[in-house]
N, C-alpha and C positions, 0 to 999 in steps of 0.2 A: 627396290626389290632386287634380290639376288638370285641368280640362276647357277646351276652346277657348271654351266659353260664358262662362267667367269672365274672359277677357281683355277689356280696355276697347277694343274695336274695333268698326267699323261693322257693323250688323246684316246688311248685304248680304254682308260677308266671312264672317260666321259661317254664313250660308245656303250660300255657296259651299263652305266647308269641309265642311258637312254633306252637300252634294251629292256631294263627292268621297269620302265614306264614312269620314272621320276623326273621331274622338271625343276622343282624349286626345293632347296634345303629346308628342313625343319628348323625351328629356332636354335636348338642345341647344335645342329650341324653348321648353321650359318655363323655361329659365334666360335665354335671350337675348331673347325677345320683350318681356318687361316692361321690361328695361333699354333696349332700342332705342326702345320707345314713349315712354320718358322723355326721349329726344333725346340720349342719351349716345353717344359713340363706343364701338365694341365690337370687340375682337379675339376671334374665335371659333376655337378649336382643334378642328376637327371634320372627319371624313373623309366622302367621298361615301357616301350610303346612311344617314346619320344624320338626315336631314330638315332639313339646313341651308338648303336653298332656301326652304322656307316660313318658316324662322326669320328670314330677312331680307325675304322676299317679303310676308308678312302686314303687318308695319309699314309697308313702302313703299306698298302698296296702300291702307292706312288713311290715310296722310299726304298723298298726292298729291290734288290737286283736278282738276276737269274743265277747268281752264284749258288752252288748247291750246299749251303749250310744254313743253320737256323739264325735268322736275322731279327725276328720278332716273335714274342710270346705273349699270349693272352691268357690270363688266369680267370676261370669262372667257377662259381660255387657248385654247379651241378652238371651232370653229363648231358642233360637235355639242353641246357644253355650252350654248352660246348659244341654240341652238334649243330644247334641253331646258328651260332656265330660263325662256325666254320662254313656252313652253307651260304651265309650272306657274303663272306669274304671270297668264296669260290666264284660267286656270281660277279663280284666286282673285279676279279682278276681273270675272267674267262677269256679275254683277248691278250693275255700276257702268259709267258712261260713261267708261271709261279706255282709252286705246290704248297697246299695247305693240309695240315694233318690234325684232326682232333684226337686227343689222348685222354682216356678216362677209365675208371674201374669198371669191371663187368665185361670188358672186351679183351680178347687175347693179347697179352703183352708182347708175345713173340711176333704177332702180326704187325704191331706198332714199331717194334725194333727193326723189322725188315724194311718198313716204309722209311724210317729215319735214316737207315744206311743208304737208301737210294738217293737221298738228298731232298730235304724239305726246307723251305724258306720261312714259313709261318706255322707255329705250333699253338694250338688252342687246347687247354687242358684244365682238369681239376687239380687242385694243389697236391692231393695225395698221390695221384698217378704220376704227375710231373716229378715229384720228389723221389718216387720209386725209380724212375728212369735216371735221375741224377745219381742215385746211389749205385745203380748198375753200370753207370758210365755209358749208357746208351744215348744220352742226350747231353750236349755241350751248350752252355749258355754264354761262354766267354766272349763271343762275337755278336751277341744280341745288341741291336741298335735301338729297338723300341720295346718297351714292356708295358702291358696294360693290366690293371686290376679292375675287372668288370664286376659290378654289383658287390663292391668291397664290403659293404655293411652286412650283406648276406653271408659272405665268406667268414667274417669275424663272428657272426651269430652262430655259425656252424662249427666254431672252434678251430679255424684254420690259421689263426694268426702266427703260430710258431712255424708252420709249414711255409707260409708266405715269406716270412723273414729269412728262413733257410734258403728259399729259392732266390730271393733278391740278392743275397750275399754271394751267390754263385755267378752273378751276372757282371758284365763289363760295367765299370763305374761310370763310364762316359755315356751310358745309354740315355735315351729319352724315356721318362716314365709318365704314364697317363693313368689317372685313377678316376673311376666313375662310380658314383654311389647315390642312392636316393636320399639317404640321411648322412649327417656328418657327426657321428659321436666322437668323444675324446680320443678313443683308441685309433680312429682313422686319422685324426689330426696328428697324433704322435707318429704314426707310420709316415705320413707325408713329410713331417719335419725331419725324420731320420733318413729317408731314402729318396727324397725329391729335392731338386735344385730350384729355389725361388719359383714355385709353381704359380701359374695363372689360374684363377678360379673362374669357372664359367657356370652361370646359373640362368635358369629361365625365369624371367620376370613374372611376378604374380599380379594379376589385376582383378579387382573386384568389379563385376559387371552384373547389372540386373536387367531383365527383359520382361517387364510387367505385362506387355501386350502379346506375349508369345506363350502359348500353351505347349509345354514340353512333355514328352514321355519317351520311353524306350521299350523295345520288344526283345525278349530273350530268344535267340535263334541259334541253331547249330549251323555251322558253316555251309554244310551241304543243302540246307533248306532256305538259304537267304533269298534266292530269286523267287521261289514259291511264296515265301512269307511276304516279300515286297508286293507281289501281284495281288495277294489277298488283301493287303492293306490298301492298295490303290483301289481295288474293286469295292471295298467296304466304305472307304473315305470319300470317294468320288471327288477328288480335288479339282479346283478350278484351274490353277496354274501353279507350277512348282519347279523346284530345282532338286535333283538327286545327285548327291556328292559321292564320288568314288575316290579311292586313294591314288590310283595310277591311271595314266591314259589308256593303258591296256585294259584295265578294268572298265573304263568308260566305253571303249569299243565293244567289249564282250557283252556288257549289260544292255547297251543300245541295241545290238543285233538281236539279243534274246527277247527284249520287250517288243521290238518291232515285229518279230516273227509271231508274237502272241497277239498282235493287233493293237497294241498301244500306240498312241500318237506321241512319239518321243524322238529326239535327236540328240547326238552327242557333241560336246565341245571339249577339245583338248589341244595341246600344244603343237600337234603335227598338222593341224589344219592351216591352209593358206588363208590370207586375209579375206579374199573373196568368199571362200568356203565358210569362214567364221561369220562374215557379214550375212550370208544367206541363212545360216542356222539362227542367228539372232533375230533376223527379220521374221522368220516363222514363229519364233518365241514371242516376239512383241505383238504380232498380229493374231496370236492365239491359234495359228495353224497347227501347232503342237501343244500338248498339254504339259509336257515335262521336258526340261533341259537336263541332260545328264552331263556332269562336268567334274573336272579336277579343281582343286582350290586355285591353282594358277590360272586356268582357263576362265574361271568365274570372276577373276579380278576385274573391277571396273564395271560390272554389270549393275545397272540401276534401272530395274523394271518395276513398275508399280503393279499392285494387285496380286503379288505372289502370295498364294494362300498357304502353301506347304513348302517346307524345306525338309528333305529326308536324307539322313546320313546313312547311306547303304554301307559304307565303311566308316567306322568311328574315326574322327579326326585324331591326328597325332598329338595334339596338345590342346589345353583349355582355350588358349587364345584363338586357335582355328575354329573351335566349336562355337565360340561367341560370335566370331566373324561370319561364320556360315549362317547361323540361325538369325542373325540380324537382318537378313535380306527379306524376312517376312515380318508381319506385324507392324507395318508402317502406315503413316497418314491416318492414325486413329482406328485402323482395322486390326482385328485380332488375327494372329497367325498361328500355324501349327508347325512344331519342330519335332520330328520323329527320328529316332536313332535305332538301328539294328545292332545288337550287342551279342557276341558269342560268349560262351562261358569263360574263355581265357581273357576276355576283354573287360570282365566285370570290375576288376580292381582299377583298370584304366578309367572306367566310367566313374568310379568313386573318386578318383583324383580330379576329374572334371567337376564333379559336384562340390568337392572341397574348394576348388578355385572360384566357382561362381556362387558359393555360399547358399546353395539350395539343394534339396533332394529332388531328383527327377523321378516322377512316378512311373511304375511299370504298367504295361498294358498287355493283355493276352492277344496273341495272333488270332485274327478273326476265324471262326469255324467255317466249314463249308456251308452250313445252314445259313449263317449270317451273310455270307457272300451271295448265296442264291437269292435270299430275300431282298438284298439290295439290288441285284442285277435283274430281277424280274421286271422291275419298273422300266429299265432301259430296254430290255428285250421287247416288252409290250409296245413301247414307243416306236421301236424300229419296225415292228410288224404293222402298226397303225399307219406309220409314214409310208410304208411300201404300198399299202392299200389305197391310201389317199392320193398317192402320186399317179395312180391309174396307168401304170406301165403295162405293156403287153405281156401277159403271163401265160399265153396259150401254149408255149413250149412245155409247160409243166402240167397241163390239163389232163393229159392221158394218164400219167402216173398218179395224179391226184384222184381221178375218178376210179382208177383201179384199186387204190388203197381204201377209198370210201365204200366200195362194194364189199370189202372184206373186214374192215374194222370200223369201230365207232370214231367219230371226229375227235372226241376227247382223248382217245388213246393215241391217235396220230399226232395231235398237237403236243401232248405230254412227251412223247418219244422224241419229237423234233427239238423240244426245249432241252431234254436231257442230253441229246447229241451236241447241242450248242454249248451246254454247260461243260460236258466232258472235254470238249476241244479247248476250252479256255482255262480250266482249272486243273492243276497237277496234283499229284499225291505228295503227302508229307512223309518223309522218311526219317524216323528217329535214329536209325543206324545202330540201335542197340536192342538186343534181346537178352535181358538179364536172366531169364529163366526163373525157376523156382528158387527163391532166396530165403524162404522161411518167414517172410514178412506177413503182416496182417493183410486182409483183402484190400486191394487197391494201393498197396505200399510195396516198396522195394527195400530190402534190408541190406545194408553195407557193413563190411568189416573194415575196421581201421586198426593199424598195427601199433598203436599206442594207447595207453589207458592211465591208470592212477600213477604210473611211473613218471609221467610228465605233468602230474597234477591236473589231469583232465577232469572237467566237471560238466554236468549237463548244460549249465548256463554258457560256458565257454564254447561248447560244441554247437549249441543252438545259435549263438551270436555269429559264429564263424560261417555256418551254413546260410543263415539269413543274409549276412553281409555279401557273401560270395555269389549267391544265387538269386537274391532279391525276393525271398518268400517270407511270409510272416512266421515267427517262431512257433505259433500254435499249430501250424500245418505239419510240423515235424512230429513223427510218431514216437514209438518206444525207443528208449535209450538204455543200453546195458553197458556199464563201465566195469571192467575187470582190471587186474594189476597191470597187464601188458598189452591189452587190446580192448577194443570197444565195438559194439554193434549199435547201429542207428537206422531207423526206418524213415523213409521219406515218400511222399506221394509219387505214384508211377509217372505222372505227367512231367515232373520236374527231375526225375531220377537221372536222365542223361546229362542234364546241366550240372547236377551235383557231382556226377562222376567225372565229367570233363574239368570242372572247376577245382575240385579238391584232390584228385588222384595223386598229384605230385605237388602238394602245397605244404604249408607250415601251419600247424595248429598249436597255440600256446607256446610258440617258439621252437617247436620240434618239427623236423621234416617227417612227413607222413606218407603212407601209401594207403589208398582206399580201393577196395575191390568188392564186387558183389559177393554177399555171404553165401555159404552153403546152407541148405535146408537144415533146420534143427532136427536132431534125432527125436522121434516121437516120444520115447519114454523119458527123455530129459526135459520135456516142456514144463512139467510141473515143478521142476527144481530151479528153472531159470528165474533169476531175480531182476527186478526193475529198479533202476535208480530214479528216485523222485526228480523230475525235470525242474522242480522249483528250488532245488538246492542252489 
């Protein structure tokens, strides 16, 4: 087992990693970081969500100095990824005097020029804007020590190959070059041969694993609703004993505190606990004093507790191997187990990669409704009341108030109100976070506008497949589709509209980068002229 502490990197970086709550490197980090630290060129075959940003970010932050010139450059296909990567590297360098600057189109170039003049060590940018700076001579790459092509296949798909080559030619020939890509088409191989020096290839091993005694499913949730969704699942499932996995120790601490505040019997396990504290938590878990253990992957290593009925991935694991390892803690000794995963819209493609690796489709489940939770909880509430009566405790303290209420209201009204109060205290509200307003869709549907159409060979089948794959809804649930030369309208059910919006608003459909937005209402007089494209095409 490898820990970040074992890497030969600056102590300030180790502290930053600890601040971020990470303890153990992901597989791509464990393989790539030592090789990159040796100064070798690296080709990393890794998808988004595997931790590849830190795989190249940690060595970059380790190698750059405080000298005020550009020493490392990272090329990304989109502005969103440039911002995301920049944020990650800023976190890694928070205890060092290193400046990071994202440069991309759509932002004032003069603002970027001013920042570059003040002295920047690491630049993260899209090829078009980086090339623009080079032509203006506002960016110099002659002293670059490290260059990264992130999501190289995406950049090539978007037609950036000429820009990338022009940028690479401006750099110091003695630089170290790192290339990360989910796929390795011939064009990427040609780039690596031309611009890299005997690169080391790093890939994540693929393992075929089956878990016949484990019932697996996932729930689609928005990030802001994850805690409430988890509580509804716990209340409706009524698990015997289980483990809830979080990605970081900070996440473990926050979720533990939140669930304890709502009355759940849980405790957390993470790397900051002393051995006596860890032993105390595990003792409570083994003797069923708590129902759930909340843990990181690292903290849960070596746990071998029988009769675990549920494993819940509050945070989806970074790679398929971790997923298989997590869920394997249930479904043992001939018993059936439950493995549940919460998935946000942006994580749907990551879920699909897990399904591909384990060679099975994980079915989706609906978050339990308030009615379902109440129905399930009524039994436990009744048992609590009956137990209180049977215990025969002295209740004279409440007799005065009880008699007063009975004089004014019917017993049924009082009991129902008390039950509602108890329910309100334990169940929160769901917040979709979106009010799309009137979009001109059919009743119960939200209509979206997409900025591409026949010009990218859009067809109803392609659009239906893309939405079904990204959001996990059946194709027949998708409503009316209107495809025009340069734009498209599509209707989806209101309940999944937020997921469609978050999953597809900055995605690619049929190879084209698209933007998806709520549509404007149709003008009334034009309704009769609107045409429908047959979804069966």
